[in-house]
N, C-alpha and C positions, 0 to 999 in steps of 0.2 A: 152384358157378358153374360150371356147362357153356357151353364156349367154341366156338359153330358153324366149325368150320374150311369152310366155303363161300361168308363175306361178305367174300371181297377185288374190294374193288375193279380196272375195269377199269385204272387205273392199277397198282393193283399188279402184276398178273397178267402186264403187259406190260414190267412193269422187271424179276423174278421171271424169265420168258421170258429178256427182253433180254441180261441179265447173267449168265445160264447159258449160254445161243448160244454171248457172247462170249471167254467161258471155252472153248471146243470148238478142237476141231482146226482142222475147219472151218473154223472164223471164219478162222483164221490163214491157211490156207490160200484162203481166199475172197480178204482182205485184200492178202495176198502177189500172185496171181493179175491182183486189177486192178493191184497197182503194176507187176509187167509187162506188163500190155499198155496203160496209159501211156508206157512208157520204151518199148518197142517202135514205139506210134505218134506220138514223140517228133518220129522224122526225116521223117512224113508229113503233118506239120505244123511243119515247118522249127522245131522245139522256141519256139515262140512265148509269145509273154507268152502267150496265151488259153490254151493249149496248158501251161505253167505256174498258171494261175488255177483252172482244172479241178478239178488233186490235189487245190491249196491249199483250192479252196472244201470241197469234200466233204467232206477228213479234218479240216478244221474244223467243219462242221457236226455231223461223225460224233462228235469228242472232244467237241464242245460239250453235245451231248444223251446221250453215254455217261459224260460228269460228272453229272448230275444223277440216273438215273435208277441207278446203280452207288452213289453214298450215299444215296438210297432206302434200297437193298438193305441197307445197311452200317448204316443207322440201323435200320432193321427189326434185324436179326442182332443189333446189341449190346443192345436193348429185350432182345428174346429173351434173351438169354445174361446178361442183367441182372436182368430176372425167375427164369432160373432159382435163381443164385448166392441171390439174395435169399430165394430159399423151400429152397435146404439152409442158411443162417444162419438164418433162423426153425423150421426144423423141428428141429436138432439143441442139444442142452441148450450144448455146448461154447463155439462161438462168441457176441461176441454181438451183439446182438440193433440196438446201437448201427453196426455194417456195412450195414444193409436201407437201400437208397436213397443209399452212399456217395457216389454218382457225380453226387449233386448237390452235394456240397458244391465251396464254392471252390477254385481251383487253391491260396491259403495254408493251406486247411484242408487238403489232400491230402499240403500238404508236412509238416504236422506230424504228420499222421497216419502218415504213408511212418515218420517219420522213427522213433517210437516202435515203428514195425514190425523200423524196422532195431533199435534198441535189446534188442528180443526176439529175434531172431535172431542175435543176436552173445551173449546169455543163452543162447540154444539149442544155440551152436556147443561150449558148453562142461561141456552136459550128456553127460550119456552114451548116456540113449533117444532117438527122436523124440518122445517120447508124454508128456514131463515136463508140460508147462503147454498149457495150451489158450487163450489171455487174456495179455493187454499184463497186468493188473493181480495171477494169479492168478503170471505169472513174474517180475515185480517182487515181491510176497511172499515167491517163494520164492529169488529171490537174493538179500532184506534177512533172514532165515533161516539160510540160507548163511551168508551175510556174517557173522549174530553168533553161528553158531556155528564158525566159522573162528576168528574171535576170538579165542572163549572157550578151546580149543585152543594155538593159538599162546602167547597166556598164562599158559597153567600148565605 
C-alpha cells in the first residue's frame, strides 16, 4: 500500500507549522518582546485593570489554542512511533507479536506486562551476555533449565 504524504488537512498543516514555530528562538524572542512592550506601557496606562487584562486575555487565548495544537501533533507523533515499533516487532523473529498494539491495553494489563518485563530484566542481569534471551517465555524456560541444572550440580 502506497501512502500519499500530501493528504494533510488544513488543520494538520496549521498544527505542524504552529508547533514547529513555537519551538523556535524567534517565537521566544517575540513573546519576550511582547512582555517587555506590555511592561513598558504600564506607566502610560497607569497600570490599570484594563492594562493587566490585555496581557492576561492575550496569554490565555494563545495558551488555550496552543494546548490543542500541541496535543494534536503529539497524538500524531505518538501514533507514528507506535506504527513504526509495530512494524519492527512484526518484521523480526525474536519479539512476540503480542506486543503489537500494546498501547491499546488497559492500565492494569500494562502493569501486568510491565511486571513480566521487570522479571525478564532481573533474569537478564544474571546473564553474561546481552543477547541470551528474546522473549519472556524463552527467558522463563531458560531460567528453569538453568535452575534445574544448578540443583543437579549442588546435589552431586
